[in-house]
N, C-alpha and C positions, 0 to 999 in steps of 0.2 A: 761638553762632556763627551767622552768616547762611549758609544753604544756597545755594550757587551754582546748583544745578540748579533750585531754586524761583525764583530770580531770573531765570534764563534762560527758564523757562516764562512768566513774566510779560512779559518783553520780547518774546517771540515774538508776543504779542498786541498789541503797541504799534505797530500800523500803521493807516493811515487806514481800511482795510476791516475790521480785526479788533479794534480797541480796545474797551475796556469802560468808558471814562470817560464819566460823565454831567455832571460839573461840574469846573471848575478855579477856584481862588481863590488869592490870594496878597497879599503886601505887600512893599513896598520900605522898608528901614530904613537910617538912617544909622549910622555906626560907634558912636554913643552909644545906639542902640536906639530912636530916635524914628521914628515912622511918616512916610514920605514919599509915601504913596499906596497904595491897595489896589485890588483888583479881585475880582470874583466873578461868573462867567458860566456858563451851560450850555455844555458843551463842544461840543455840536452846533451852536450858534449862531455859533461861530467860522468864519471862512473856511477852506477846506481848507489854504491855505498856512500859516495861523496854527495850525491843528490839527497839521499836520506839524511845525512849529517846536516846539510844546509837547510833542509826542510824542518828538521828538529829545532835548529837555531831560529829560523823564521817564526816558528810557533811560539817561541818564548816571549816575543814582544806582546802579542795579544793576551797571553796568560800572565803577564806581569800584573802586579796589583793595579788593575785597571783604574784609571783616573787618579792614581796616587803616584806611581812611578812614571807613567806616560804623561807627557806634558803637551797640551794643545798650544800651538803657536798661532795666534791670530794675526792675519795680515790685514793691513788697512785697505779700505776700498778706494777705487778711483786711481788717480794719477800717483798718489802716495805709494801705492803698491809697487810701482816700477822702481822705487828706490830701496826695495827690500830684496830678499833672496828669491822672491816669487818668480821673476823672469828666468833665473837660473834653474829653478826646480821645473818650471814649465818646459824649458829647452831640454833638460835631461829626460823628461817624460816623453816629449815628442820624438827624441832620437832613440828611445828605448834603451838608454844607457850605452849606446854605441859610440858616443863621442868622448874619447879619453880626455880631451882638452877641457870640456865642461866638468867632467868628474874631478879632474885635477884642481880646478878652481873651487869646486864645492868642498873638497877635502881641505884645501888651504884655508877657506873661510871658517870651516868648523875648527880646524887646528888653532886658528887665531883667537876664536871666541869661546871655545869650550874650556872651562877651568878644570882640567883633569888632575887627579891625584896619583894616577898610575898610567902606564901604557894602555892603549885601547884600540879597538877596531871599529870601523864603520862598514856595515854591510848594506847593500842596496839590491833589491830584487825588482825586476821588471816583468810584467805580464798583464794579461787581460782576462777578464772573466765576465760572465753574464749570469745574473740570478733572475 
């Protein structure tokens, strides 16, 4: 279960003056899962209006019907974990979303496995915070 209090703590930091994001990346995919364009930029290089727009978008995830629309994906423990997306997610985290090759593979995997009914976008935010 996703802890609502943890989500609220994160969203309290999603303001222009308090955000912890260093990078934003994403991809637009058609309903068949094909890439229609991607982006990858340092969050601080965005205009304040674009930062605010993206922070508003980032806040929508925690305020979705928590534990209903958000799905927890459990990864197996031990060696079996290496046969999942876990290594890819870890590598994306370690590079702070700076490796476009890793991101491209991630978008491709999502495009192959997500059963979309319409075109959609994937947004990834990278940052660190300490509570």
